[in-house]
Every structure is written in structure tokens, then in C-alpha cells.
N, C-alpha and C positions, 0 to 999 in steps of 0.2 A: 502492496499500498505507499507504505514512504515513497517509494520509487514513482510510481503517481504522480502522490505532491507534488515529487520532483517537474520530472515531467510537464507539471498542468502550469510549473513557474510561468517556464520558458511558451506559453504555448496566447493565444488572442483571451483567452477564459481564465489567466493568470487568476483573480480576481476571486472566483472558487476556493484555489487551494486556501491561501489566505482566509475563505474568511476558515475552513474547516481546520488548519491548523489554533485558530480562537472559537474554536466549538462552536459557531453557524452552523457551521453542515457536517453532514455525513457520511462516509465512503466507504463505499460498499462492494462488493463484485459481484457480480448477477450474467447469467448465461439464454439466448436471446435461439428460441429450440424452432424457434418458424418467422420459413420466411418470407409467410404472407404477414402474419406479425411485423417483420419488419416491415417488409414495403405498406404501414401501419406509420409507421414511424412520423411525427412529423420531424423534420427542417429545422434547422437555424438560417437556411436557406426564405428572405424575403420577397427578394427577385432579378429571376438570372439572364444575365446583362435587358434589356429592356423586359422581358414578359415580367411584367408583374400575378402576384401567386392567384389571389382575390377575383383576379380579370381573368387570368388563364383558366382557371383550376377554378372558381370559387371562394377562395377558403383559403385562410396566410398563416399558418407557412408551409411553403411548399413540400405534401409525404415524399416524402423518399422515392414511393413510388410514380410520380412528379416529376423530377428528374430527368428521367436520359430522357423518357417519349418529346419532354418540351426543350433541353439542350439538340436536340439530333432534328429538331423542328425550325422548317430555314425561315423561321419569319423573325424569334429575338438568337439568336445563337449568341455566342459565348460560352468563345472556343479554347476562350483557358479552364475556364471552370471543365471544358471534353474533354480538351487533351492533359489533363490530370487528374479524371476519372478512364476516361480510355488508357490512360499505364498505369494510372494502381487498376483496371480489369488485366492490363498483361502481364502483369505482377500476380495477381492474385491467380490465375491459373499457370504462372512457373513453380505457385507457391514460396514464392517470396516474400509476402505482401506482409506489414508488420501490423495486425489487426490494434490498433489503441484505441481505444473506440466510450467516449463518456458522455452516460445519460444522465440527464438529469429530472429528477424527481420532481410537481411539484404537485395543489394540484387542482390544478386542469390536466393533469399527467404525467409521462413521460418526453422528454424534447432528446436529440438528438444535440450536445450540446459540443465536443470535439469530435473531430474524426469523419462527420459527415461526409468529404468526399468520399472517403474508404469503403463506408458505409454503403452506398452505390457501390459502388463500382460489385458490395462485395455482395448483395442484394440480387446483381444483374446478372454478375457472373450465372453466382445458384441459380437463376432463372432457369441462365437458357442449357443449363442443363438439368433442368425437370429435380433441382435436387435440391426437399424441402429439413432435409433433416440431418443438416451440418449444425449446427450448437455455434452461435457464439460470444465467447467473451468477451464481457463490459464489463463500466466502470463507476457504476453510480453516485452519485452524489442526492442528500436529497434533508432536509431542513433537522430538526435535532430539536425533539419537545410538542 
């Protein structure tokens, strides 16, 4: 757990690592066993290129299953995000993708806080393989008390 806290300190969500060390949040491990459930999780992506989640899919943010169809559409490209996910997909196919994923649990449910592109790549690879049996280990941050 300590290594994950150190990892989080160097991410855009570093404030959660500080809150965990102060006791405001807790950190635990979990496993997601269903690709369909993984696809239903919200990402942090409100927009992909010029595509606004509320406008395109009717809710915000984009869910994991929404990301690639939007990125592969010709109207709202975010070439950088698409390329990153495609690279992660290739790494996942080779078995070299380091899946470091952090979820945030709130009253509204879970959201992928860190590792969004990696999760999309993992999801898309498993979907292409028609495999729903692979476990995805994650870290979960949740409020204490």
C-alpha cells in the first residue's frame, strides 16, 4: 500500500495521497472480475477532443465503454488520447502493460481516478477477446468514517 501512496504522489491526483496520510481517506485493494462491470464505470473524461460527454452519450463523464467509440469517430478526434490507448492495448496484448488503477468511492459510486487510459485499453482488449473472466486488481480510495 505504501508503494501505491508514493506512486500517487507523482500523479495528477496527488492530493488524495496526502489526504490518505492525514487519515481523511483510506486505501484498500480490490479486484474487478467482470469486463461488463468495468465498462460501466465512469472515467474522469468529461471531454474527448471536442466531444462533450453530456452531448455525445447523454451523461457525464464518459464511461469506460464509451471512450473508444468516441475516439474512433471522425467528428471529435483526440489523437493523443487515441494513440496512448492504442499503445496501451498493444502492451496489454504483449502482456507488458503495468495495470496501476485507482478508483475513488463516493456516495455516488465508483469512478476511475487514475489509470483511465490503461483501463480503457484493458477493457477493449478483453472485449475483443470476448473474455469476461480476467480479474483486474485495483486500489480503492474511500472516505474514512
